[in-house]
LUMLO-339593 format. One record per residue (C-alpha): residue in one letter; x negated, y negated, z. Coordinates in steps of 0.001 Angstrom, whole numbers, plus 500000, padded with zeros to 6 digits. Layout:
<atoms>
AXYZ/...
</atoms>
This chain:
<atoms>
M500024500003500056/V498612496646498992/D500345493420500275/G503503495473500931/K503489496847497395/T503294500563496462/G502899502544493300/L502061500747490100/A502976497430491574/A500129497836494070/L497782498069491058/G499244494925489609/L501101496899486916/N504789497108486156/E506688500296486303/V507260501861482876/P511014501849482144/L512217505432481769/E514189504352478661/S510987503487476856/A509523506959477169/E510579510280478606/P508492511224481640/E507064514281479903/E506209512141476858/Y504615509467479062/A502516512147480903/A501356513466477548/Q500308509913476381/V498364509353479669/G496770512796479339/A495725512019475750/R494047508882476872/V492203510777479570/A491028513373477020/T489891510622474562/A487937508717477205/R486358511962478540/K485288513070475032/Q483915509557474270/R481672509896477365/R480686513446476221/M481900514856479525/S483348518292479971/G486589518926481802/T484591520755484499/E482338517690484928/L485237515307485199/G486942517637487655/E483852517837489929/I483590514033490016/I487231513469490943/G487853516588493010/L490008518606490699/R489602522040489003/K488973522354485287/D492430523861484735/Q493974520801486453/I492123518495484079/S493302520647481173/K496925520365482322/I496625516543482763/E495181516143479279/S497959518278477766/G500718516502479703/R501717519493481694/R500534517834485006/R501000514159485852/L498296512140487384/D499164511058490892/I499022507379491541/S496204507990494015/E494183509852491360/L494392507095488705/P491608504899490132/R489223507860490532/V489842509082487063/A489466505621485553/S486237505047487403/A484787508463486431/L485623507732482733/G484457504113482745/V487879502792481750/T490622500768483557/V493745502093485088/R495610499814482652/Y493946501711479725/L495013505073481122/L498584503865481581/G498678502327478166/
</atoms>
């Protein structure tokens, strides 16, 4: 919680309206951005997982959109990949 704000608002971002993207579609878009950033850094899923404390299979699920990133994981993933949270969220 930051200044009484939680979730995306605590990060200075607006919530994504559900009518603009289905939750599964949005998770897939975020996952695709994670995969793109990871590949650009020439990092394996195992390496990314070790840095942020997740298993390789969890990274694979995130990248394929089968697992959503938790709000608390976003800053760690962004930092590990050298991108912003805003980039990951689109």
